[in-house]
C-alpha positions in Angstrom: -18.6 12.8 -10.9 -18.9 16.5 -10.4 -16.6 18.2 -7.8 -14.4 15.2 -7.5 -12.2 15.5 -4.4 -10.8 12.1 -3.6 -10.4 8.7 -5.3 -10.3 5.6 -3.1 -8.1 3.3 -5.3 -9.1 -0.3 -4.7 -7.3 -3.3 -6.1 -8.9 -6.7 -6.2 -8.6 -10.1 -8.0 -11.1 -12.8 -9.0 -14.6 -13.6 -7.9 -13.7 -13.7 -4.2 -12.1 -10.3 -4.4 -15.1 -8.5 -5.8 -17.3 -10.2 -3.3 -15.1 -8.8 -0.5 -15.3 -5.3 -1.9 -19.1 -5.6 -1.9 -19.1 -6.9 1.7 -17.2 -4.0 3.2 -18.3 -0.5 4.1 -17.8 2.3 1.6 -19.9 5.3 2.7 -21.2 7.8 0.1 -19.2 11.0 0.6 -19.7 14.1 -1.5 -16.9 14.3 -4.1 -15.5 10.8 -3.2 -15.2 8.1 -5.9 -14.4 4.4 -5.3 -12.2 3.2 -8.2 -12.1 -0.6 -8.3 -9.5 -2.3 -10.6 -10.6 -5.9 -10.9 -8.1 -8.4 -12.3 -9.3 -11.8 -13.6 -13.0 -10.9 -13.5 -13.9 -13.9 -15.8 -16.8 -12.1 -17.2 -18.8 -12.1 -14.0 -21.5 -9.6 -13.3 -20.9 -7.0 -10.6 -22.6 -7.5 -7.3 -25.7 -5.3 -7.2 -24.4 -3.4 -4.2 -21.6 -2.1 -6.4 -23.4 -1.9 -9.7 -26.1 0.3 -8.2 -23.7 2.8 -6.8 -23.0 6.0 -8.9 -19.9 6.7 -6.8 -18.3 3.4 -7.9 -16.3 2.8 -11.1 -15.1 -0.6 -11.9 -12.3 -1.4 -14.5 -11.6 -4.9 -15.6 -8.2 -6.4 -16.5 -7.2 -9.8 -17.7 -3.8 -9.9 -16.0 -2.2 -10.5 -12.6 0.2 -9.0 -10.2 -0.7 -6.7 -7.3 1.8 -4.0 -8.3 0.4 -4.1 -11.9 -3.1 -3.6 -10.4 -1.9 -0.7 -8.3 -0.6 0.8 -11.5 -4.0 0.3 -13.1 -5.6 2.3 -10.2 -3.0 5.1 -10.8 -4.0 5.1 -14.5 -7.7 5.7 -13.5 -6.8 8.3 -10.8 -8.5 11.6 -11.5 -9.2 13.3 -8.2 -6.8 15.8 -6.5 -6.2 13.3 -3.7 -5.8 9.5 -3.9 -6.0 6.9 -1.2 -4.7 3.3 -1.7 -7.0 0.6 -0.7 -7.6 -3.2 -0.7 -10.8 -5.2 -1.1 -11.1 -5.8 2.6 -11.0 -2.3 4.0 -13.8 -0.4 5.8 -14.3 3.3 5.9 -16.4 5.9 7.7 -17.3 9.3 6.2 -15.8 11.4 9.0 -12.4 9.8 8.6 -12.4 10.2 4.8 -13.2 13.9 5.4 -10.3 14.0 7.8 -8.0 13.0 5.0 -9.1 16.0 2.9 -8.7 18.4 5.9 -5.2 17.1 6.5 -4.2 18.1 3.0 -5.8 21.5 3.2 -3.8 22.1 6.4 -0.5 21.0 4.8 -0.2 22.6 1.3 3.5 21.7 1.1 3.1 18.0 1.7 2.8 15.7 -1.3 1.9 12.4 0.5 0.5 11.6 3.9 0.5 8.3 5.6 -2.1 7.7 8.3 -3.3 5.1 10.8 -5.8 2.2 10.6 -8.0 0.5 13.2 -7.8 -3.3 13.6 -9.4 -5.9 15.7 -6.7 -8.4 14.7 -3.8 -6.6 16.2 -2.7 -3.3 17.7 -0.1 -1.6 15.6 2.0 0.9 17.5 2.0 4.4 16.1 3.7 7.6 17.1 1.4 10.3 18.6 3.2 13.1 16.7 3.6 14.1 13.0 7.0 13.5 11.3 8.7 13.6 7.9 9.2 10.1 6.5 12.9 11.0 5.9 13.3 11.2 9.7 10.9 8.4 10.7 11.5 6.6 14.0 13.3 3.3 13.5 10.3 1.1 14.4 7.9 2.8 12.0 6.5 0.9 9.0 3.7 1.7 6.6 0.9 -0.4 4.9 -0.6 0.4 1.5 -4.0 1.2 2.9 -2.4 3.9 5.1 -1.0 5.7 2.1 -2.5 8.8 0.4 -1.1 11.3 -2.1 -1.7 14.3 -4.3 -2.4 13.5 -7.9 0.1 16.1 -9.1 2.9 14.4 -7.0 2.5 10.9 -8.5 0.7 11.0 -11.8 3.2 10.0 -14.5 6.0 10.4 -12.0 5.7 7.7 -9.4 4.5 4.1 -10.0 4.7 0.6 -8.7 7.6 -1.7 -9.6 5.9 -4.7 -11.1 8.6 -7.1 -10.0 7.2 -6.8 -6.4 4.0 -7.9 -4.8 1.7 -10.9 -5.0 1.8 -12.9 -8.2 5.2 -11.2 -9.0 8.8 -12.4 -8.8 9.1 -10.9 -5.3 6.3 -11.7 -2.9 5.8 -8.2 -1.4 7.5 -4.9 -1.2 5.6 -3.0 -3.8 4.7 -0.2 -1.4 8.4 0.2 -0.4 9.5 0.6 -4.0 6.7 3.1 -4.6 7.9 5.1 -1.6 11.5 4.9 -2.7 10.6 6.3 -6.1 8.5 9.1 -4.5 11.4 10.1 -2.3 13.8 10.1 -5.3 11.4 12.5 -7.0 11.7 14.8 -4.1 8.2 14.3 -2.7 7.6 15.4 0.9 5.9 12.6 2.8 4.5 13.0 6.3 3.0 10.6 8.8 -0.1 12.1 10.5 -1.5 10.3 13.6 -5.1 10.1 12.6 -7.2 7.1 11.6 -8.6 6.7 8.0 -9.8 3.1 7.8 -10.3 -0.3 9.4 -8.6 -3.5 8.4 -9.4 -6.6 10.5 -7.6 -9.2 8.4 -4.0 -10.1 8.1 -1.4 -8.7 5.7 1.1 -10.6 3.5 3.8 -9.8 6.0 1.7 -11.2 8.8 0.9 -14.4 6.9 4.4 -15.0 5.5 6.5 -13.9 8.5 10.1 -14.8 7.8 9.4 -17.3 5.1 12.1 -17.9 2.4 10.2 -15.7 -0.1 9.7 -12.8 2.4 13.4 -12.8 3.4 14.4 -12.9 -0.3 12.1 -10.0 -0.9 13.5 -8.1 2.1 17.0 -8.5 0.7 15.9 -6.9 -2.6 14.1 -4.0 -0.9 17.0 -3.3 1.5 19.5 -3.2 -1.4 17.2 -0.8 -3.3 17.0 1.6 -0.3 20.6 1.2 0.8 22.8 0.3 -2.2 26.1 1.0 -0.5 25.5 -0.4 3.0 23.1 -3.3 2.4 25.7 -6.1 3.2 26.4 -4.6 6.6 22.6 -4.3 7.2 22.2 -7.9 6.3 24.7 -9.0 8.9 23.0 -7.0 11.6 19.5 -8.2 10.5 20.7 -11.9 10.4 22.4 -11.6 13.8 19.4 -10.2 15.5 16.9 -12.7 14.1 19.0 -15.9 13.9 17.4 -17.5 16.9 13.9 -17.4 15.4 13.6 -20.0 12.6 16.9 -20.0 10.8 20.6 -19.8 11.7 22.7 -16.7 11.0 24.2 -17.9 7.7 20.9 -19.1 6.3 19.3 -15.7 7.0 22.3 -13.9 5.5 22.4 -16.1 2.3 18.7 -15.7 1.6 18.9 -11.9 2.0 21.9 -11.8 -0.3 20.1 -13.9 -2.9 17.3 -11.4 -3.0 19.7 -8.6 -3.4 21.5 -10.4 -6.2 18.2 -10.9 -8.1 17.1 -7.3 -7.9 
């Protein structure tokens, strides 16, 4: 594609996954390419709505693991700006253009995290821009809010394949990616503007405080806070002990995840 400006980096898996990609809205935008990395395609033909689009490129892989698939998208990432995506995300052209303007206005910022619309639930966002190193305590990010400059991540930042669906740890691949980016010195800002719509649930929504999610949280917290994670576990377990598990059960599961990192 000539004058490539932005790659939308879509990860999907199996026949249901590519059907979801085809069913969601991906508007043609000048200089924008939709990069689909499709695991376990089983030799299926592409849906016509994708195959007929010159702004779509689909790459097939006979492996599994959501973090590995994110890394596949980074391998195929060619545009100056990249935007992480899933197979159930909708876009509008004006919001995609807004991503590009945000980078033009912030030449010193390497990665920008945005907002998404949802009918499923109302995520609370700040109405001001901030550096991720000084984020409000309640702030958290999702993969389809994350964008970055190619020069900031290409061959420098990648996804830890121990984390994410079909991996030893159920989730957390975005957290480990961000941790690596911060260690590389990348400047990451949150900007309060919308870039997409996601009306489904996330892994965290579905799993809540299941054993595997708590185990994953223990590993992620240890990675981010290698000196203080035991104290953080105590606070975390104390605050949440009345939900589905007692204090010691919470604490032991978190410690198990930390020990398996």
